[in-house]
C-alpha positions in Angstrom: -3.7 13.6 -38.6 -7.2 15.3 -39.2 -9.9 14.9 -36.3 -11.3 12.6 -37.8 -8.8 10.1 -38.2 -8.0 10.4 -34.9 -11.4 9.6 -33.7 -10.9 5.8 -35.9 -7.3 5.4 -35.0 -8.3 6.0 -31.3 -11.4 3.5 -31.7 -8.9 1.0 -33.1 -6.1 1.3 -30.2 -8.7 1.3 -27.7 -10.7 -1.8 -29.4 -7.1 -3.7 -29.3 -5.7 -3.5 -26.0 -8.8 -4.0 -24.4 -8.9 -7.4 -26.7 -5.5 -8.0 -25.3 -6.6 -6.8 -21.8 -9.3 -9.8 -21.6 -6.8 -12.2 -23.5 -4.3 -12.0 -21.0 -5.9 -11.1 -17.6 -8.8 -13.1 -18.2 -8.9 -15.8 -20.3 -4.6 -16.2 -19.9 -3.8 -16.5 -23.8 -1.7 -13.4 -24.1 -1.1 -13.1 -27.9 1.6 -10.0 -28.1 4.8 -9.5 -25.6 4.9 -6.7 -22.9 6.4 -4.5 -25.2 4.1 -4.7 -27.8 1.6 -3.7 -25.9 3.1 -0.9 -24.3 3.9 0.3 -27.8 0.4 0.2 -28.7 -1.1 2.1 -25.8 1.9 4.8 -26.2 0.0 5.1 -30.1 -3.0 6.1 -27.6 -1.6 8.1 -25.4 0.3 10.6 -28.0 -3.0 10.7 -30.1 -5.0 11.4 -27.0 -2.0 14.1 -26.2 -3.0 15.8 -29.1 -6.4 15.2 -29.2 -8.0 15.9 -25.3 -11.4 16.1 -26.8 -11.7 12.4 -27.0 -10.4 11.0 -23.9 -13.1 9.2 -22.5 -13.0 7.6 -18.6 -13.4 4.1 -19.9 -10.5 4.4 -22.0 -7.7 1.9 -21.6 -5.3 4.7 -21.5 -6.7 5.7 -17.9 -5.3 2.2 -16.5 -1.4 4.1 -17.1 -2.0 6.2 -13.8 -2.8 9.6 -13.0 -1.2 12.1 -11.1 -0.4 11.3 -7.1 -3.1 11.8 -5.1 -2.9 13.8 -1.7 -4.6 11.7 0.7 -7.6 8.7 0.2 -11.2 10.2 1.2 -13.0 8.0 3.7 -15.8 6.7 2.5 -19.0 4.7 4.5 -20.1 1.8 2.5 -23.8 1.2 1.8 -24.2 -2.1 3.0 -21.5 -3.5 5.6 -18.1 -5.4 4.9 -18.3 -7.9 7.0 -15.9 -11.0 8.4 -15.7 -14.4 7.7 -16.5 -17.5 9.8 -13.2 -19.4 9.8 -13.0 -23.2 10.7 -9.9 -25.9 10.0 -13.0 -28.9 11.1 -14.5 -30.6 8.9 -16.9 -31.5 11.5 -17.2 -28.0 12.0 -18.7 -27.6 8.8 -21.3 -30.3 9.5 -22.0 -28.0 12.5 -22.6 -25.3 9.7 -24.9 -27.2 7.4 -26.8 -28.3 11.1 -26.8 -24.6 11.1 -28.0 -23.6 8.8 -30.6 -26.7 7.8 -32.2 -24.8 11.3 -32.4 -21.7 10.5 -34.3 -22.4 7.0 -36.5 -24.5 8.3 -35.8 -28.0 7.2 -36.4 -27.6 3.3 -34.1 -28.1 0.8 -31.1 -26.1 0.0 -27.9 -26.1 -2.2 -24.3 -24.9 -1.5 -21.9 -22.7 -3.9 -18.3 -23.9 -3.0 -15.6 -21.0 -4.3 -11.6 -21.1 -3.7 -10.5 -18.5 -0.8 -8.7 -16.1 -2.1 -5.4 -14.9 0.1 -5.6 -11.1 -1.3 -7.1 -7.6 -0.2 -11.0 -7.3 0.5 -12.7 -4.6 -2.2 -15.6 -2.8 -3.2 -16.4 -1.6 -7.0 -19.6 0.7 -7.3 -21.3 1.0 -11.2 -23.3 3.5 -11.8 -25.0 3.8 -15.5 -22.2 0.8 -16.4 -19.5 3.2 -15.8 -17.3 2.3 -12.9 -17.8 5.3 -10.3 -15.9 3.7 -7.3 -13.5 1.6 -5.6 -12.6 1.4 -2.5 -11.3 -1.1 0.5 -12.9 -3.1 3.0 -11.6 -0.7 6.2 -12.7 -1.4 9.0 -16.5 -2.6 7.4 -18.3 0.3 7.3 -16.1 2.7 6.7 -13.2 2.5 4.0 -11.1 4.4 1.5 -11.8 5.8 -2.0 -8.6 4.1 -3.3 -10.7 4.7 -7.3 -8.2 6.1 -8.9 -5.9 2.6 -8.0 -8.6 0.4 -8.9 -9.0 1.7 -12.6 -5.2 0.5 -13.1 -5.9 -2.7 -12.4 -6.8 -4.1 -15.8 -8.9 -7.0 -14.6 -11.4 -4.7 -13.6 -14.0 -3.1 -15.9 -14.2 0.8 -16.7 -17.9 0.6 -17.9 -20.2 -2.4 -18.3 -20.7 -4.7 -20.0 -16.9 -5.0 -20.3 -15.5 -4.7 -24.3 -15.1 -8.0 -25.9 -18.1 -9.8 -23.9 -20.7 -11.0 -25.1 -23.3 -9.3 -22.8 -26.3 -8.2 -24.8 -28.5 -8.3 -21.7 -29.8 -4.8 -19.6 -27.2 -3.2 -17.9 -28.2 -2.2 -13.8 -28.5 1.6 -13.0 -26.7 0.3 -10.2 -24.4 -2.0 -9.3 -22.0 -2.7 -6.4 -19.5 -6.0 -6.0 -17.3 -7.6 -3.6 -14.0 -8.6 -5.4 -10.0 -9.4 -4.0 -7.6 -8.0 -5.2 -4.3 -10.0 -5.6 -1.2 -9.9 -7.2 0.1 -13.1 -9.1 3.1 -15.6 -7.7 5.1 -14.9 -11.0 4.0 -11.2 -10.7 5.0 -10.7 -6.9 8.8 -12.6 -7.6 9.3 -10.1 -10.3 8.7 -7.4 -7.4 10.7 -8.8 -4.4 13.6 -9.4 -7.3 13.4 -5.6 -7.8 13.4 -4.4 -4.3 16.8 -6.8 -3.2 18.5 -5.1 -6.4 17.7 -2.1 -5.0 18.4 -3.0 -1.3 14.5 -2.4 -0.3 13.1 -4.3 2.6 10.5 -7.9 0.7 7.2 -8.2 0.8 6.5 -11.3 2.9 4.0 -12.5 0.5 1.7 -11.4 -2.5 -1.3 -10.3 0.1 1.3 -8.2 1.7 2.5 -6.6 -1.3 -1.5 -6.0 -2.6 -2.4 -4.2 0.5 0.9 -1.9 0.3 0.6 -1.2 -3.4 -3.4 0.2 -3.0 -2.6 2.2 -0.6 0.5 3.8 -2.1 -0.6 7.5 -3.6 0.9 7.6 -7.0 -1.5 5.5 -9.5 1.2 5.1 -11.7 3.4 3.2 -9.5 0.2 0.7 -9.1 0.1 0.7 -12.1 3.5 -0.7 -12.8 3.1 -3.8 -9.9 0.4 -4.7 -12.4 -2.3 -6.5 -9.7 -5.6 -8.1 -10.9 -9.1 -8.6 -9.1 -11.9 -11.9 -8.6 -15.4 -10.8 -8.0 -17.0 -12.9 -5.8 -20.1 -11.1 -4.4 -23.2 -9.1 -5.3 -23.8 -6.2 -2.8 -26.7 -4.0 -4.9 -28.6 -4.7 -7.6 -30.6 -2.0 -9.1 -32.2 -2.6 -12.5 -34.2 -5.1 -14.9 -33.8 -9.2 -14.5 -31.6 -9.8 -11.0 -29.8 -12.5 -10.3 -31.5 -15.1 -7.5 -28.8 -16.6 -6.2 -25.2 -16.7 -5.7 -24.3 -18.8 -9.3 -26.8 -16.6 -11.2 -25.0 -13.7 -10.1 -21.5 -15.2 -10.7 -22.7 -16.1 -14.3 -24.0 -12.6 -15.2 -20.5 -10.8 -13.6 -18.8 -12.8 -15.2 -20.7 -11.7 -18.9 -20.6 -8.7 -18.3 -16.5 -9.2 -18.2 -15.5 -9.1 -14.7 -12.9 -12.2 -13.1 -14.6 -14.8 -11.8 -13.1 -17.2 -9.4 -12.2 -20.8 -11.1 -13.7 -23.8 -10.6 -17.0 -22.7 -7.8 -19.1 -25.3 -8.6 -22.4 -25.7 -7.2 -23.3 -28.4 -4.0 -26.1 -30.5 -3.1 -25.1 -31.1 0.2 -22.3 -31.4 1.8 -20.1 -34.7 0.6 -20.4 -32.5 -2.4 -18.5 -29.9 -1.0 -16.3 -32.0 1.4 -15.5 -33.4 -2.9 -14.9 -29.4 -3.7 -12.7 -28.9 -1.1 -10.4 -31.6 -2.1 -10.0 -31.0 -5.2 -9.5 -27.5 -5.0 -6.5 -28.5 -2.8 -4.7 -30.7 -5.1 -4.4 -27.9 -7.6 -4.0 -25.3 -5.1 0.3 -25.5 -5.1 -0.5 -25.0 -9.1 -2.1 -22.0 -9.4 -0.5 -18.9 -9.7 -2.9 -16.7 -7.2 -2.5 -17.3 -2.9 -5.5 -19.1 -2.0 -6.0 -20.4 1.7 -8.8 -22.5 1.6 -12.6 -22.6 0.0 -15.1 -20.3 1.3 -18.8 -22.4 1.7 -21.9 -20.3 0.6 -25.7 -21.3 0.7 -26.4 -20.6 -2.7 -30.1 -18.7 -3.1 -30.2 -15.4 -1.9 -33.8 -15.4 -0.4 -32.5 -18.3 1.9 -29.3 -15.9 2.4 -31.8 -12.8 3.4 -34.0 -15.9 5.9 -30.7 -16.9 7.9 -29.8 -12.5 8.0 -26.2 -12.1 10.2 -24.3 -11.5 13.3 -23.1 -8.3 14.0 -19.1 -9.4 12.8 -20.2 -11.8 9.6 -23.0 -13.4 7.8 -24.9 -16.8 8.9 -25.2 -18.0 5.4 -21.8 -18.6 4.6 -18.4 -20.0 6.1 -14.4 -20.4 5.4 -12.8 -23.7 5.5 -9.1 -22.8 5.8 -6.2 -25.4 4.8 -3.6 -26.0 7.0 -0.3 -24.3 6.3 2.7 -26.7 4.9 5.6 -27.0 6.5 9.1 -28.7 6.4 12.6 -29.9 8.1 15.9 -28.6 6.8 19.7 -27.4 8.8 20.2 -24.0 9.7 23.7 -23.3 7.7 23.9 -19.5 9.0 22.2 -16.3 9.5 23.2 -13.0 7.6 22.0 -9.7 8.2 20.6 -7.2 5.5 19.5 -3.8 5.6 16.7 -2.4 4.0 16.1 1.1 3.1 14.3 1.9 6.3 17.6 1.2 8.0 15.8 -2.1 9.4 18.2 -5.2 10.0 16.8 -8.1 9.1 18.0 -11.4 9.8 17.8 -13.9 6.8 18.1 -17.6 7.3 20.4 -19.6 4.9 18.8 -23.5 5.0 19.9 -26.4 3.6 17.2 -26.2 0.0 14.3 -28.2 0.5 11.3 -28.8 -1.3 8.2 -26.5 0.2 4.5 -26.5 -1.1 5.9 -27.0 -4.7 8.9 -25.4 -5.1 13.3 -25.7 -3.5 13.6 -23.4 -0.6 16.7 -22.5 0.6 16.0 -18.7 2.6 13.5 -18.3 5.3 12.4 -15.1 7.0 13.9 -14.9 11.1 12.2 -11.4 11.5 14.1 -10.0 14.2 16.4 -10.0 17.1 13.7 -10.5 19.6 12.5 -13.9 17.2 15.6 -15.7 16.6 15.9 -15.3 21.1 12.6 -16.6 21.1 13.2 -20.1 18.7 16.7 -20.0 19.8 18.4 -20.7 16.4 21.4 -21.5 16.1 23.6 -22.3 13.0 23.2 -25.9 12.9 19.8 -26.2 14.5 17.2 -28.6 12.0 14.6 -26.0 12.1 11.2 -26.2 10.9 10.1 -24.0 8.4 6.1 -23.2 7.3 4.1 -21.2 4.5 0.8 -20.3 5.3 0.0 -18.0 2.7 3.2 -17.0 2.5 5.7 -16.7 -0.1 8.6 -15.8 2.0 8.9 -19.3 4.6 9.0 -18.4 8.3 11.3 -20.3 10.6 8.8 -21.4 13.2 10.8 -23.9 15.6 13.5 -25.1 15.9 13.8 -29.0 16.4 15.9 -29.5 20.0 16.4 -33.3 20.1 18.2 -32.9 17.1 20.5 -30.3 18.2 24.3 -31.6 18.1 26.9 -30.7 20.8 26.1 -26.5 22.1 26.8 -24.8 18.8 27.1 -21.0 20.0 24.0 -18.3 20.8 23.7 -16.0 17.2 25.0 -12.7 18.6 23.0 -9.8 16.8 25.5 -7.0 15.6 25.9 -4.0 17.2 26.7 -1.6 14.4 25.1 -1.8 11.0 26.5 -4.2 8.6 27.1 -1.0 5.9 27.9 1.8 6.9 29.5 0.8 10.3 27.9 2.9 12.4 25.3 2.0 15.8 22.5 -0.3 15.5 20.4 -0.1 17.8 16.3 0.2 18.5 13.8 3.6 18.9 11.6 3.2 22.1 9.2 0.2 22.5 10.1 -1.1 18.8 10.7 -4.4 18.1 13.2 -4.0 15.1 16.9 -3.0 15.2 18.2 -0.4 12.7 21.1 1.7 11.6 21.0 4.9 13.2 22.0 6.5 10.8 19.9 8.0 8.1 22.3 9.0 5.6 23.7 5.3 5.4 24.7 4.4 2.0 21.5 1.2 2.4 18.8 3.6 3.0 20.5 6.6 0.3 17.7 6.3 -2.3 14.9 6.4 0.0 16.4 9.7 1.8 17.3 11.2 -1.1 13.3 10.6 -2.5 12.4 11.9 1.4 14.8 15.2 0.6 13.5 16.0 -2.3 9.9 15.7 -1.6 7.2 18.8 -1.2 7.0 18.5 2.3 11.2 18.9 2.2 13.1 20.6 0.3 11.0 21.0 -2.5 13.3 20.2 -5.2 11.0 19.7 -8.8 11.6 17.3 -11.4 14.0 14.8 -9.3 11.7 12.0 -9.4 12.5 8.5 -8.3 14.1 7.0 -12.0 16.8 9.8 -12.0 17.5 9.5 -8.0 18.0 6.2 -8.7 20.8 7.0 -12.0 22.2 9.2 -9.4 23.2 6.9 -6.8 23.7 3.7 -9.1 26.0 5.8 -11.3 27.9 7.5 -7.7 27.6 11.1 -8.9 25.4 11.2 -5.3 26.3 9.6 -1.9 24.8 12.0 0.5 21.9 15.0 0.2 25.1 17.9 -0.4 26.0 16.1 -3.5 23.2 17.0 -5.1 24.3 20.7 -5.1 27.8 20.5 -6.7 26.2 18.4 -9.5 26.0 19.5 -13.1 23.9 20.1 -15.7 26.9 17.7 -18.0 26.3 15.3 -15.0 22.7 14.9 -16.0 22.5 15.2 -19.6 24.5 11.6 -19.6 21.3 9.7 -17.7 18.9 8.0 -19.2 15.0 10.3 -20.1 17.2 13.5 -19.6 18.1 16.0 -21.8 19.4 19.5 -22.5 16.7 20.9 -21.3 15.5 18.5 -18.2 18.8 18.8 -17.1 19.1 22.4 -16.7 15.4 22.8 -15.3 16.8 20.5 -12.4 19.9 22.1 -11.7 17.5 25.3 -11.5 15.1 23.3 -9.2 18.3 22.1 -7.1 19.8 25.8 -6.5 15.9 27.3 -5.7 15.9 24.4 -2.9 19.0 26.4 -0.9 16.5 28.9 0.5 13.6 26.7 1.8 12.6 27.3 5.3 14.4 25.6 8.0 11.4 23.6 8.8 11.3 22.2 5.4 15.2 21.3 5.8 15.0 20.0 9.3 11.8 17.2 7.8 13.9 16.3 5.2 16.7 15.6 6.7 15.0 12.6 7.5 15.3 12.3 11.4 13.4 9.2 12.6 10.0 10.3 14.3 10.5 13.1 13.3 7.2 14.6 10.9 5.6 17.9 9.4 4.7 19.3 12.4 7.7 18.6 14.8 10.0 20.0 12.5 7.8 23.5 12.6 8.0 23.0 16.3 12.0 22.9 16.7 12.4 25.3 13.7 10.1 28.1 15.8 11.8 26.7 19.3 15.5 27.0 18.1 16.2 28.7 15.4 18.6 27.3 13.0 20.5 24.3 12.9 23.5 24.8 14.6 21.0 25.7 17.9 19.4 22.7 17.5 22.2 20.7 16.8 23.5 21.0 20.5 20.4 20.9 22.1 20.7 18.2 24.7 17.9 15.5 25.4 16.5 16.5 28.8 15.6 20.1 27.0 14.1 19.0 23.9 11.6 17.4 25.5 10.4 20.8 27.6 9.3 21.4 23.6 5.6 20.9 23.2 4.7 17.9 21.6 8.3 16.3 22.0 8.3 13.1 23.9 11.2 11.6 25.2 12.2 9.0 21.8 11.8 11.7 19.6 13.7 13.9 22.1 16.4 10.7 22.0 16.1 10.6 17.8 17.3 14.4 16.8 19.8 14.5 20.1 21.0 11.1 18.5 21.1 12.1 15.1 22.9 15.2 15.7 25.9 13.3 17.7 26.5 11.4 15.0 30.8 12.7 12.8 28.1 11.8 9.7 25.6 14.6 10.8 28.4 17.4 11.6 29.8 16.0 8.1 26.5 16.5 5.8 25.4 19.6 7.5 29.0 21.2 6.9 28.8 20.2 3.2 25.3 21.5 3.1 25.5 24.9 4.8 29.5 24.6 2.1 26.8 24.5 -0.7 24.8 27.1 0.2 22.4 25.7 2.0 20.1 28.4 4.3 19.8 27.3 8.2 18.0 29.5 9.9 14.9 30.7 7.6 12.2 31.0 9.7 9.4 32.4 9.6 7.2 34.1 12.3 4.3 32.8 13.6 1.2 35.2 14.4 1.3 36.5 17.9 -2.6 36.3 18.3 -4.4 34.9 15.7 -7.8 33.3 17.9 -6.5 29.9 16.4 -3.1 30.1 18.3 -2.9 27.3 20.4 -6.1 25.4 18.7 -5.7 21.4 18.2 -7.0 21.2 15.2 -8.5 17.7 12.7 -8.9 18.0 8.8 -11.3 15.3 7.6 -12.8 14.9 4.7 -12.0 16.0 0.8 -11.0 19.9 1.1 -11.4 21.8 -2.1 -10.2 24.5 -2.8 -6.7 23.7 -0.8 -4.5 21.0 -0.8 -5.1 19.2 2.9 -0.7 19.6 3.8 -1.3 23.8 1.7 -4.1 24.0 4.8 -2.0 22.6 7.7 1.2 24.7 6.6 -1.3 27.8 7.1 -2.7 26.9 10.3 0.7 26.3 11.3 2.1 29.9 10.9 -0.7 31.0 13.2 0.2 28.9 15.9 -2.2 26.3 15.6 -0.8 22.3 15.8 -2.7 20.2 12.8 -3.4 17.0 13.8 -4.0 13.8 11.8 -6.2 11.8 15.3 -9.8 12.6 16.8 -9.5 12.8 21.2 -10.7 15.0 24.1 -8.0 17.3 23.1 -9.0 18.2 19.9 -10.7 21.2 19.9 -11.8 21.7 16.1 -12.8 19.3 13.5 -12.8 20.3 9.8 -14.8 17.6 7.7 -15.0 18.1 3.9 -16.9 15.5 1.7 -16.7 11.9 2.1 -15.7 12.6 5.5 -16.0 9.5 7.6 -15.2 7.7 11.2 -13.3 11.0 12.8 -16.6 13.0 12.0 -18.3 10.5 13.6 -16.1 10.7 17.2 -16.0 14.3 16.5 -19.8 14.3 16.8 -19.6 11.7 19.9 -17.1 13.4 21.8 -19.2 17.1 21.2 -16.4 19.4 19.4 -16.7 22.4 17.3 -16.8 20.9 13.7 -16.4 23.5 10.8 -16.5 23.2 6.8 -14.1 24.1 4.9 -15.3 27.9 4.2 -15.6 28.3 7.9 -11.8 27.7 7.8 -11.1 29.4 4.8 -12.8 32.7 6.6 -10.6 31.7 9.6 -7.7 31.5 7.8 -8.5 35.1 5.7 -9.2 36.9 8.9 
């Protein structure tokens, strides 16, 4: 295909994809199947790969997610993202109305009432119509730059006006809107079904799932979660014809192509506000998005400005929260599941009961301490609740209905999956399987083992790991080294060349330095830095495996919890068998790089913040360790140097307050080279 033909075809495909995005996410009237949509997207991606000069920043292809990020940059909000005052009382709403009336000097005013979306607060900044920044709320003053993840949300326009909108007015030079990202109820159930099939811990509610998704460093995974977002506020507007009120702003944003909260309304007084609260509550269970109340705002921006704000929240708006949904039923059994992080989670098996429009037969008991607090026993009548939770919670036992003296539930001391010891680390509430090689944790463990800062096995991704485990080709780390090319060629999306490359990548990993092997083993509480310290101190896996907790505690930056984790790991028979297999496969267990003896940075605690432009942060931290420095993630009085790149936020401010030495990246590079 020639360039001119490609231009026409790409323009047509983009138009079709944007139209279907609008139909699906904004109008809820899809015309094609997900499979057909994916076919159109695949065709666009293939064309843009052949003709990269035709790629634009607002192409629908930008929504599939780019390369994984190394970290999030901290940004400062130009307009603080304040929290809301909450109330469950209509009397308090009346008091709010009186305060507003007094604050406005008795003049007439109107309210704007909308659903309170139970999601994750976000800020979106557009310059000359193009999306430039998507950020989390953070602490209200500082948040994280999650632009690459935000771009995967098809309900958020990449440029204004959005393709397909009928807006013909002026596009503001600068526009900042506030909104709420969320995951629909149907999509949430799909995600949890997948996690359950994987033996992973389930998300408790859509908000939890959404928050976790937005903080993932791989935008491609975020794209698969299919998040959406409503906008509900205007923070900054620079341009012609600015809206004068909340209601006008929402009309403008909808015309520009944003997804605004449905069924929002203007109300002339508090009686109409109450009518709105009741009307929204009646349809609450039928909504595809979670809400936990309504937000009441003074409509005119001039009135909002007059009322102002406290240090924590605006005086011109308040949230009215609905009461939680509850039901009583019988606790028929307690089952313990093992998640992919090894946590043992008790689940209440219930006599089916109707709650919030659905039939509930399972509920979370959270952990061992919660079961003891509730004194929950099989056969008890229990009260369950949904309070923004898709997974109901057992909140109390109806003691008056207890029959006889049922036995207390004894939490297992051994893992139900592998039979190894289960217990707690330090002050943890959770009981977990203490065997990181437990089959229930295998997929997560393999992903960690193959990671860049561990054994760095190129081309061993999640999709391949899933198949290797599911087909029983790999049952522990060492099995990777016995794989043959023929084993891999039978996997999905794995041809002869890909299989050959992966086998070569696995072979190369046999010669990784000792710190990477220690980190890759997945010992609880042992991060990259601790692994480096242990490697420098003991020199080999064999020596480390024989050390007692007391001797480990004597090592700098190794506390009693970490010492016990390391000692316990090496005491297990499963660990000894694994290490023997790894050694037999040819994995080197004593490759230690020497640390510089007299470098000026030796012994210094250094924190990196913001964006490094010349190297990745992990690379910089590795170089610092080799010079004998101690990279840290937190600023404290013990910090010697803070290296601040573009986007440095709260850590820089704290370092300045403490009088800590501050370098830029150029100074760091100079010292590393010196």
